[in-house]
N, C-alpha and C positions, 0 to 999 in steps of 0.2 A: 392430351392423352396422358393418363397417369402411368406410374412406373410399371404396374402389373400389365396394363394394356400394351405398353411398349414391348415388354418381354414376350407377350403372346403374339404380337403382330407378325404376319407373314407377308412376303411380297404380293403385290396385286390387291392390297386392301383386305386380304383374308385375315381372319382372327383365329388364333390357336389358343386353346383347344376347343372352344365352343361349349355347348351345354353339357356334353358328356363328361368333360373334366370338371366342370363346375360342381357337379355332384360329388366328385371325389375330393375336391379341395374343401368342400363344406362338410365332409363326413367326419372331420375331427381325427382322422387316422394320422398317426405319426408319419413324418416324411420317410423314415426307414421302411415302413410298411407299404408305402406308395411306390417304391422302386426308385430307379434313377430319375434325376431331373431330365426333362426333355432336352434341354440344351446340351447336357453332357452326353446323353445317348446319341443325339444327332451328330455332334462333333466326332465321336468315336466311330459311328456307323459310316459316315461319309469320308473319313480320313483317307487320303490318297486316291480318291475316286475322281477328282476334278470337279469342275463346276457344271458341266453339260449334262442334261437329262437325256438319256437314250430313249429312242422310240422303238416300239414294236407294233405289230399289226395282227389283229385277229381277222382271219379270212372268212368271208360270208359263204360258207359251204354246207351248213347244217341241213338245209332243206333241199339241196341239189347242187350239182357241180356243172358250171359252165367253164370248162377247162381253159379256154382261150382267155376268158375274163379273169380268172384266178391267176393264171400265169402272167398276164399283162400287169395286173395289179401288184403282184409280188416282185416282178422285175423292175417296175417303176419304183417301188419301195426300196429295192436294192440300190438303184441309181441315186435315190435321194438320201441315202445313208441310214435308212432304218436298220436297226441292229438285228431284228428277228421277225419272222412271220409264224403265226401259230394257227393250227387247224383244230377246230372244236369237234366234239363228238357227243351225241346224246342218243337219240333214236331215229336219226336221219342217215346221212352218209357216214361212212367210217373214216376216221382220221388217217389211218396208216396208208391206205391206197393213195390218197391225195398227197401226203407227204412224200411218198416214193416218186410220184410224178414231178413234184416240185424240186426234189433233190436232183433230178436229171436235167432240169430246165433253169436252174439258177447256179450262181458261182460263189457268192460271198455271204449272202444273208443267212443268219442262223435260222434254223427250222425247229419248231417245237410242237408237241402234241398238247392241245390246250382245251380241255384235258381229256385223258382216257381214265375210266374208273378202274378201281382195283378189284372189282368183283367179276367183271365179264371176261377177263383173261387171267391165266395163272401168272404168278411172278416170273416163272421161267420163260413163259412165252413173251411177257413184257420185256424181259431182258433180251431175248432173241430179236424181238422187233426193234428195240433200241439200238442194238449192235448193228443190225442190218441197215437201218436208216442212217446210222453214223457212217457206215462204210459207203453207202450210196452218195452221201453228201460230203464225203471227205472230212469228217469230223465236225460237222456243223449242227448236230442234232442235240436237243434237250428234251428230256422225258418229263412232261407235265402230267401229274397224277392227282386224282381226287377220289373222294368216297361216293360222289353223286348222292342219291337219296332213294328212298323206298319206291317211289313211283317208277324210276328207271330200272333200278336193280331188280326189284321183285316183279314190278308190273310189266317190264319189257323182257328182261333176261331170265326171269323165273328163278332167280337166286335169292335166298333169304338174306335180308339186309341186317346182318348181325355183326357186332363188334367192329364197327367201321374203322376206328382209330387203331385198334390192335392189328387189324388186317393191313392198314396202310403202313404201319411200322414194319411189320414182318415182310411185306412186299418190297419195301425199299431195301431192307437188309438182304433179302434173297437176290434181288436184282444186282446189287453191288457185288455180291459174291460171284454171280455168274459172269458179270462183265470182267472181273479180275481173273476169270478162268480157274477158279478154285474148284476142287472136287465138291460137288454140291451135297452137303449133309446139313440138315437144319431141323431142329426140334423146337417148334414154337407152339403157341396155343391154338393157332389157326392152321398152320402148315407143318407137316412132318415129312421130311424127305431124307431118305437114308441110303440111296444106291451109290452115291459118290460119283455120279457122272460129271463130266467136265465139258464145257462149251467147245464144240468142234471148231467154230469160226474163231478167227483172231481179230479182236477189236482194234480199230486204229488208235484208240486211246485207252489208258488204264482205268479211266473213270468217265462216265457220262453224266452231265449235270442233271440233277433231279429237282423239279419245282413242284411244290405242293399247293393246290388250290383249296383253301379252307378258311373258315371264318370263326369256328367255335373256339373257345379258349383252349381246349385240349388239342385241337388241330393246329392252332397257331403256335402252341408250345412245341408240338412235334416238328413244325417247319423250322422253328428256331434251333432245334436240337439236331435235326438230321439233314435238312435240305440245303441245296445251293441257292434256291430261290423260293419266294412266297408269292402266290398270285391271288390276292383278295379281289372279290367283286363287291360292288357298292362301297368301295373304299372312299373315305372322306379325309383329305389332308388336314382339315381343321380338327378332326377328331382322332388323329392317329394315336393319341395317348391311351385310348381305350384298349389298344393292342399291346402296348409296350411292356406291361408287366409279364404277359404271357410269352412274348418274344424273348425277353430277358431270362425268364425261368428256363425256357428251352435252351437258350444259348449256354447258360450255366450248366445245365444237365449234360450238354454235349461237349463241354470244355472248349468252346469255340470263341474265336476273336470277334470283336464287334463288327468287323467288316466282312464277316463270312457269308452274309445273307444278301442276295439280291431281292429288293422289294419291288415287285412288278405288278401293280394293280391293273386289272382289266377295266377300262374306262370307256363308256359310250361317248361318241363325239358327233356333234352337229354344229357345223360352222356356217354362219350367215350373218349378214348385217342386221337382219330383223331378229333381235334376241328372243322376242316372244314366240316367233315361228320356230326358231331353233330349239327352244325349250319344249314347245308342243310336239316336235318330232320325237323327243325322247320320253315323253310321258307314258306312252304305251309300254315301252321297255321297263320303266320304273314300276308301273302298276303290275306288270307281269311278275317281276322278281319279288317285289314287296308283298303283293297280294295273292299271286297265283301259284307260286312254287311251293311244293311240299304240302303240308297240311296246317291246320290251325296251330297244332302243337309243335310242328317241326318244320318251320320255314326259317332257315338260318339267315336269309337276307332281311326278313322282317325283324327278326330278333336283333340284328346288327344295327339297323337304323333306329330301333327303339333305344339302343345304347347311346346313340348320338343325340337323343333328346326328342325324336319324332314319334313318341309313343302313341299319342292320340291319333295322329295321321296314319300311322302304320296299322293300327287296329281297324280304323274305318275303311282304309283301302282294302285290307284283307277280307273284311266282312262283305263288302260289296262284290269283290272279285269272285269269291268262292260261292256266293249266292247267284252267280250268273249275270250280275249287273256290271259288266266289264267297262262299258262306256262311262258309267258313273264313277267307277273306281279310278279310271284314267283322269277324269275331271277333278278328282280330289287330290291328285299329286301336286303339292305346292311348289312354287318356284324355288323356295329355299332348299327343298329336298333335291330337286334336279340339279341346282347349282352345287350342292354338297357332294354329289356322287357322280357328276358328269361334267363334260366340257360342252357348253352350249352358248353360242353367241358370236359376235364379231371377232376378227382375228386378234385385235388388241386385247380383248377380254381373254381370249384363249391363251395368248402369250403371258398375261399376268397370272392366270391360273396355273400354267405350267411352272412358273417360278414358285408358286405356292406348293405344288407337289414336290418339287426339288427341296424346298426348305423343310418340308415335313419328313424328309429322309427317303423319298422314292428315288430309286436308281434307274428304273426303266418303266415307262408308261406304255402299256399295251392297249392300243386304240381299237375300238369297235366302231367303225365308221357307219353313220346313219345318213344315207343319201338316197334321193329318189331314183337315180339311174346311174349306169356305169360311168358316164362322163362326169357327173357331179361327184361321184365317188373318187375319181382320180383328182379332181380339183381339191376335194377335202384332204386327200392324202398329201398333196403338195402344199396346201395351206398350213397343215399341221407341221410339216417339216420346216417350213419357213418360220413359223411361230416359235419353234424350239431352238432356233439358232441364236 
């Protein structure tokens, strides 16, 4: 292995940074324009955090709620040492009701909205919700926010999908003022509030952690500037450098230290001795996100994997998926793409991949378990916890 390859190598046989960075290195741009070296960034980002990768869990509640199943899964995660459990929301169940139920049935595990969009609720209502859930959970709640997309915001909620990043920024700013119980006056481009009302409830903490789920360069900069945590989807540890320049720009804009941001990707997980079968279980998910989300012009997941170097594959998957040929789209998802953005395979492979995520600067891995039944789901939960030790 040559010196450059040694410098790029991650635990588990992974290579950093992969095709995405190779384009940057060959671009001829001066190092000063390329931002910090990865090694320096990683050292500063992980300083004082210890060596262990924390685990979180995305709960399977979007299509419906089996409360006994969800509570059992969350309690078992709590017993196994998972740091947090997150409840998604799109146009199925709502996250807030489920989080309230979990707050009353758990003791230690952190709880998060993963995520709620900034269009369907006002900033003040989001703040009220966050404070209420933080009270119910005795200070265990984190507010996960995102912009969602036109399909959900306009197509489901009937709200114009306009100025998403500006709306996200202003939402975070208003939420924090409300949680601090400041008289609420705010003059922004999206929101104008001038009555000076103050939250009647008394929050258990002066601040509630805010996580932003975003992949666009502007969104990543905003996470680096404002948020306590960043939740990327289709995140690849081998290609983390495609995000570093924007994270750093946001960090500088916010005057923040390198250790100010939790990097907590949402990662699909399929654990099994038959790696081919484990990969196959995740191909429909990959095809949906890369091919079926948004539109041809506005699919952030598709655009992200193109930045990783999967441009030809991303174009083909999207064309097939949007033309209704979903099975063909699924069949075109290559092993290399599944391996880049997911955990699929035997326990030892998963253990090595987890080391690669940690080496890439990830602080918490939020698992989306893919299993055929509740018993297998619990087995996967336990296997992942064992692999992370």
